[in-house]
Every structure is written in C-alpha cells, then in structure tokens.
C-alpha positions as a LaTeX table, in Angstrom:
\begin{tabular}{lrrr}
\hline
Residue & $x$ (\AA) & $y$ (\AA) & $z$ (\AA) \\
\hline
Met1 & 177.13 & 102.55 & 132.31 \\
Ala2 & 177.20 & 103.35 & 136.03 \\
Leu3 & 176.31 & 106.99 & 135.32 \\
Lys4 & 173.49 & 105.97 & 133.01 \\
Gly5 & 172.10 & 103.65 & 135.67 \\
Thr6 & 172.27 & 106.45 & 138.21 \\
Leu7 & 170.39 & 108.80 & 135.89 \\
Ile8 & 167.67 & 106.21 & 135.28 \\
Trp9 & 167.34 & 105.85 & 139.05 \\
Leu10 & 167.14 & 109.63 & 139.49 \\
Cys11 & 164.50 & 110.00 & 136.80 \\
Ser12 & 162.47 & 107.15 & 138.26 \\
Leu13 & 162.61 & 108.77 & 141.68 \\
Ala14 & 161.24 & 111.97 & 140.22 \\
Val15 & 158.21 & 110.04 & 138.96 \\
Leu16 & 157.69 & 108.14 & 142.19 \\
Ser17 & 158.10 & 111.18 & 144.41 \\
Ser18 & 154.94 & 112.73 & 142.97 \\
Cys19 & 153.06 & 109.64 & 144.14 \\
Ala20 & 154.62 & 109.89 & 147.60 \\
Ala21 & 153.66 & 113.54 & 147.91 \\
Glu22 & 150.01 & 112.71 & 147.22 \\
Asp23 & 149.77 & 109.74 & 149.58 \\
Glu24 & 152.27 & 109.20 & 152.38 \\
Thr25 & 151.35 & 105.54 & 152.72 \\
Leu26 & 152.17 & 104.92 & 149.02 \\
Gln27 & 149.05 & 102.70 & 148.91 \\
Asn28 & 147.52 & 104.65 & 146.01 \\
Cys29 & 150.65 & 104.44 & 143.88 \\
Asn30 & 151.24 & 101.61 & 141.46 \\
Leu31 & 155.01 & 101.92 & 141.56 \\
Gln32 & 155.68 & 99.12 & 139.12 \\
Thr33 & 153.38 & 100.58 & 136.45 \\
Ala34 & 154.85 & 104.05 & 136.94 \\
Leu35 & 158.38 & 102.72 & 136.49 \\
Phe36 & 157.61 & 100.84 & 133.28 \\
Gln37 & 155.60 & 103.70 & 131.76 \\
His38 & 158.42 & 106.17 & 132.32 \\
Leu39 & 161.37 & 103.86 & 131.71 \\
Ser40 & 161.88 & 104.93 & 128.09 \\
Val41 & 161.79 & 108.59 & 129.15 \\
Ala42 & 164.25 & 107.88 & 131.95 \\
Val43 & 166.68 & 106.18 & 129.55 \\
Glu44 & 166.59 & 109.24 & 127.30 \\
Cys45 & 167.98 & 111.29 & 130.17 \\
Gly46 & 171.30 & 110.08 & 128.80 \\
Glu47 & 174.71 & 111.03 & 130.07 \\
Asn48 & 174.13 & 114.75 & 129.77 \\
Leu49 & 171.79 & 116.18 & 132.35 \\
Pro50 & 169.17 & 118.24 & 130.49 \\
Trp51 & 167.95 & 120.13 & 133.56 \\
Ser52 & 168.51 & 123.70 & 134.58 \\
Ala53 & 169.74 & 124.53 & 138.07 \\
Glu54 & 166.10 & 125.14 & 139.06 \\
Gln55 & 164.99 & 121.76 & 137.71 \\
Thr56 & 167.89 & 120.01 & 139.40 \\
Ala57 & 166.97 & 121.62 & 142.72 \\
Ala58 & 163.34 & 120.56 & 142.23 \\
Leu59 & 164.42 & 116.97 & 141.57 \\
Leu60 & 166.65 & 116.93 & 144.64 \\
Leu61 & 163.75 & 118.28 & 146.71 \\
Ser62 & 161.49 & 115.53 & 145.37 \\
Met63 & 164.10 & 112.92 & 146.23 \\
Arg64 & 164.39 & 114.32 & 149.76 \\
Asn65 & 160.61 & 114.25 & 150.21 \\
Leu66 & 160.48 & 110.68 & 148.93 \\
Thr67 & 163.30 & 109.65 & 151.27 \\
Asp68 & 161.49 & 111.15 & 154.25 \\
Thr69 & 158.28 & 109.36 & 153.26 \\
Leu70 & 160.00 & 105.99 & 152.87 \\
Leu71 & 161.80 & 106.35 & 156.20 \\
Lys72 & 158.49 & 107.05 & 157.95 \\
His73 & 156.96 & 104.10 & 156.12 \\
Gln74 & 159.60 & 101.62 & 157.33 \\
Leu75 & 159.21 & 102.81 & 160.93 \\
Arg76 & 155.72 & 101.28 & 160.91 \\
Glu77 & 157.37 & 97.89 & 161.12 \\
Cys78 & 157.51 & 98.30 & 164.90 \\
His79 & 154.11 & 99.96 & 165.43 \\
Gly80 & 151.52 & 98.45 & 167.75 \\
Ala81 & 153.82 & 96.24 & 169.82 \\
Glu82 & 152.96 & 95.26 & 173.39 \\
Pro83 & 152.97 & 96.72 & 175.93 \\
Lys84 & 151.09 & 99.47 & 174.14 \\
Glu85 & 151.59 & 101.84 & 177.10 \\
Cys86 & 155.28 & 102.05 & 176.22 \\
Pro87 & 156.13 & 104.89 & 173.81 \\
Glu88 & 157.99 & 104.00 & 170.65 \\
Ala89 & 161.72 & 104.23 & 171.09 \\
Glu90 & 163.56 & 106.81 & 169.04 \\
Val91 & 165.63 & 105.27 & 166.28 \\
Pro92 & 169.21 & 106.62 & 166.22 \\
Asp93 & 170.45 & 108.33 & 163.08 \\
Asn94 & 173.31 & 106.44 & 161.42 \\
Gly95 & 172.08 & 103.20 & 162.96 \\
Gly96 & 168.97 & 101.27 & 163.88 \\
Leu97 & 166.95 & 99.43 & 166.49 \\
Ala98 & 166.20 & 95.74 & 166.82 \\
Cys99 & 163.14 & 95.30 & 169.04 \\
Val100 & 161.11 & 92.41 & 170.45 \\
Thr101 & 158.51 & 91.82 & 173.16 \\
Val102 & 158.98 & 88.99 & 175.66 \\
Ala103 & 156.62 & 88.35 & 178.59 \\
Asn104 & 154.90 & 91.73 & 178.09 \\
Lys105 & 158.18 & 93.63 & 178.28 \\
Arg106 & 159.57 & 95.51 & 175.28 \\
Tyr107 & 163.29 & 95.23 & 174.57 \\
Cys108 & 165.15 & 97.32 & 172.00 \\
Lys109 & 168.80 & 97.00 & 171.04 \\
Pro110 & 170.47 & 100.06 & 169.47 \\
Leu111 & 172.98 & 99.39 & 166.70 \\
Cys112 & 175.35 & 101.81 & 164.99 \\
Asn113 & 176.49 & 101.69 & 161.38 \\
Tyr114 & 180.15 & 101.11 & 160.58 \\
Gly115 & 182.13 & 104.29 & 161.20 \\
Tyr116 & 179.89 & 105.42 & 164.07 \\
Asp117 & 180.05 & 104.83 & 167.81 \\
Phe118 & 177.79 & 105.33 & 170.82 \\
Gly119 & 177.83 & 108.54 & 172.82 \\
Phe120 & 177.93 & 106.58 & 176.09 \\
Ile121 & 179.90 & 103.48 & 177.08 \\
Arg122 & 177.48 & 100.54 & 176.88 \\
Arg123 & 179.65 & 97.47 & 176.35 \\
Ser124 & 177.68 & 95.49 & 178.95 \\
Arg125 & 174.40 & 97.19 & 178.07 \\
Leu126 & 173.09 & 95.26 & 175.07 \\
Phe127 & 169.56 & 96.64 & 175.18 \\
Asp128 & 167.08 & 98.92 & 176.92 \\
Asp129 & 163.62 & 97.91 & 178.10 \\
Cys130 & 160.16 & 99.27 & 178.86 \\
Ser131 & 157.41 & 97.61 & 180.87 \\
Glu132 & 155.06 & 98.02 & 183.80 \\
Gln133 & 158.10 & 97.58 & 186.07 \\
Thr134 & 159.66 & 100.73 & 184.56 \\
Arg135 & 156.31 & 102.58 & 184.71 \\
His136 & 156.14 & 102.23 & 180.94 \\
Lys137 & 159.17 & 104.42 & 180.45 \\
Trp138 & 162.35 & 103.40 & 178.69 \\
Asn139 & 165.20 & 102.39 & 180.95 \\
Thr140 & 167.70 & 104.50 & 179.05 \\
Gln141 & 170.96 & 106.34 & 179.67 \\
Tyr142 & 169.24 & 109.45 & 178.30 \\
Ile143 & 166.97 & 110.49 & 181.14 \\
Gly144 & 163.42 & 111.63 & 180.51 \\
Gly145 & 162.76 & 110.55 & 176.97 \\
Asn146 & 162.60 & 107.81 & 174.36 \\
Lys147 & 166.17 & 108.22 & 173.07 \\
Leu148 & 168.09 & 105.01 & 173.69 \\
Ala149 & 171.37 & 105.82 & 171.96 \\
Val150 & 173.21 & 108.28 & 169.74 \\
Cys151 & 175.55 & 107.11 & 166.98 \\
Asn152 & 178.36 & 109.62 & 166.49 \\
Lys153 & 180.89 & 109.53 & 163.65 \\
Ala154 & 184.02 & 107.79 & 164.93 \\
Ser155 & 187.19 & 106.25 & 163.52 \\
Ile156 & 187.02 & 103.34 & 165.99 \\
Gln157 & 184.09 & 101.60 & 167.67 \\
Val158 & 184.80 & 100.87 & 171.33 \\
Ser159 & 181.78 & 102.03 & 173.34 \\
Gly160 & 179.46 & 99.12 & 172.59 \\
Ala161 & 179.54 & 95.33 & 172.50 \\
Pro162 & 180.87 & 93.82 & 169.25 \\
Thr163 & 177.34 & 92.79 & 168.23 \\
Ala164 & 176.07 & 96.38 & 168.58 \\
Tyr165 & 177.49 & 97.44 & 165.21 \\
Phe166 & 176.48 & 96.68 & 161.65 \\
Pro167 & 179.40 & 95.25 & 159.65 \\
Lys168 & 181.33 & 97.32 & 157.12 \\
Asp169 & 179.46 & 97.55 & 153.79 \\
Gln170 & 176.28 & 96.35 & 155.53 \\
Asp171 & 174.60 & 99.31 & 157.20 \\
Cys172 & 171.10 & 99.22 & 158.65 \\
Leu173 & 169.25 & 99.87 & 155.38 \\
Thr174 & 171.34 & 97.27 & 153.57 \\
Thr175 & 170.44 & 94.79 & 156.30 \\
Met176 & 166.74 & 95.66 & 156.12 \\
Ser177 & 166.70 & 95.24 & 152.34 \\
Asn178 & 167.77 & 91.59 & 152.66 \\
Ser179 & 165.39 & 89.29 & 154.55 \\
Gln180 & 168.16 & 86.86 & 155.43 \\
Leu181 & 170.37 & 89.58 & 156.92 \\
Gln182 & 167.41 & 91.15 & 158.70 \\
Asn183 & 166.30 & 87.85 & 160.23 \\
Ser184 & 169.86 & 87.08 & 161.29 \\
Thr185 & 170.14 & 90.41 & 163.11 \\
Val186 & 166.81 & 90.01 & 164.91 \\
Glu187 & 167.43 & 86.35 & 165.77 \\
Gly188 & 170.85 & 87.28 & 167.12 \\
Phe189 & 169.21 & 89.79 & 169.44 \\
Ile190 & 166.65 & 87.22 & 170.61 \\
Ser191 & 169.50 & 84.79 & 171.36 \\
Glu192 & 171.25 & 87.48 & 173.42 \\
Leu193 & 168.08 & 87.97 & 175.45 \\
Lys194 & 167.90 & 84.24 & 176.15 \\
Asn195 & 171.55 & 84.25 & 177.18 \\
Gln196 & 170.65 & 86.99 & 179.66 \\
Gly197 & 168.05 & 84.66 & 181.20 \\
Ile198 & 165.04 & 86.33 & 179.58 \\
Gln199 & 162.68 & 83.50 & 178.72 \\
Gly200 & 159.38 & 83.54 & 176.84 \\
Glu201 & 157.90 & 83.54 & 173.37 \\
Pro202 & 159.27 & 86.49 & 171.37 \\
Gln203 & 156.61 & 88.67 & 169.76 \\
Ser204 & 156.49 & 91.70 & 167.48 \\
Ala205 & 160.15 & 91.40 & 166.51 \\
Cys206 & 161.34 & 94.08 & 164.11 \\
Leu207 & 164.29 & 96.05 & 162.78 \\
Val208 & 164.03 & 99.74 & 161.87 \\
Cys209 & 166.60 & 102.23 & 160.63 \\
Gly210 & 167.26 & 105.87 & 161.44 \\
\hline
\end{tabular}
C-alpha cells in the first residue's frame, strides 16, 4: 500500500510538473482538476514501474524542476517587507528563516533542521537584523553578504540556542505545512524579540525554508 501511494504521488507529480514548467507562479494551473483527471491513470501505474531508464530519468528531472519551482514560490512569503532597502536574507539549506519587522527594522532568525548545526557559535545570537542603523546591510557573522547562517550536518547541536533548531521529525517544511506549527514558530520568535527589549507592532512576519 505504501509503495502504491508513492507511485500515485510520483505520477501526479509528473502531471503537475508540466504545469510548473509553463508557468513558474503556478497561477495558470488548476492543480486539483489535473489531479482528478489523471488519478485513474496514476493508480494504473501499479506496483511495477512501467518506465524505461530514459522515462524514469525524465520523471526525476520533472520532479526536480517542480521542487525548484515550489521552493521559489514559498520564498515569496517574505517578499516586500519593510524596510525595502534591506536585501532579502539568504535562507540556509537544511533549515529556514523566521523573519519579522518591528519599528522599521527587519529581524531574521536562522533555524537548522534536526541533525544539522550552525557553522559558527551563536548561542547568544538569536537573530540578525537590517535597518537604517546598519546602512541597510545585514548584521551577520558572514561579512559582506546576505548569508545569515549555514546549517551543516552534525550528530549533535551545540552551536545555537535551544530554540534555534526544529524538533526531530518536524523540519522546516513540515512546520510550514501546518499553520499551527508555523504560527507557533513565528510567535516564539516575536516573544524572543520582546524579551530582548525590542518593542513595537510586529509586521510582515513569515517563515521560509531552504
């Protein structure tokens, strides 16, 4: 049953990827209709893959293109935040960024997935910021760019504060896919800012994944 479900998912992705290739925003794709129209065909994929090596490679390529498109799509969640002079922070692979604007200053908190740790010690550094005071550049440990953190594969997580990691079995994408988990992560970050004495109405709060 698990294999059959996986094959249905793979076949559905093949259908949807053609939509993504035509329109990066996915606005011209009726995903629900496409899924239902091709569901019976997907089920017939069965437990024995009917594809040649060439067809399998083509499907994997379509899946990769769709994944890239969807990742770019979710990054728009943080677009257009004030102050607009600040460049968008780079989202770390194997982790994510929780961001919010308070009093015209942009704050972003890097988080690593379980099994990954930061490249620099930042236990007391919960977030990085960008504002007029920083000449609209990110106050980051990585000088001269928009990279706030790197999440490297690690057996233990010791470089960051305990709240700078997604729990086991709840990586960034899992968190984003659940509104309750996503809101909890963002609200936790806003509470940390308040505890640091940063007061004001939070705006343009978001969570994005690398």
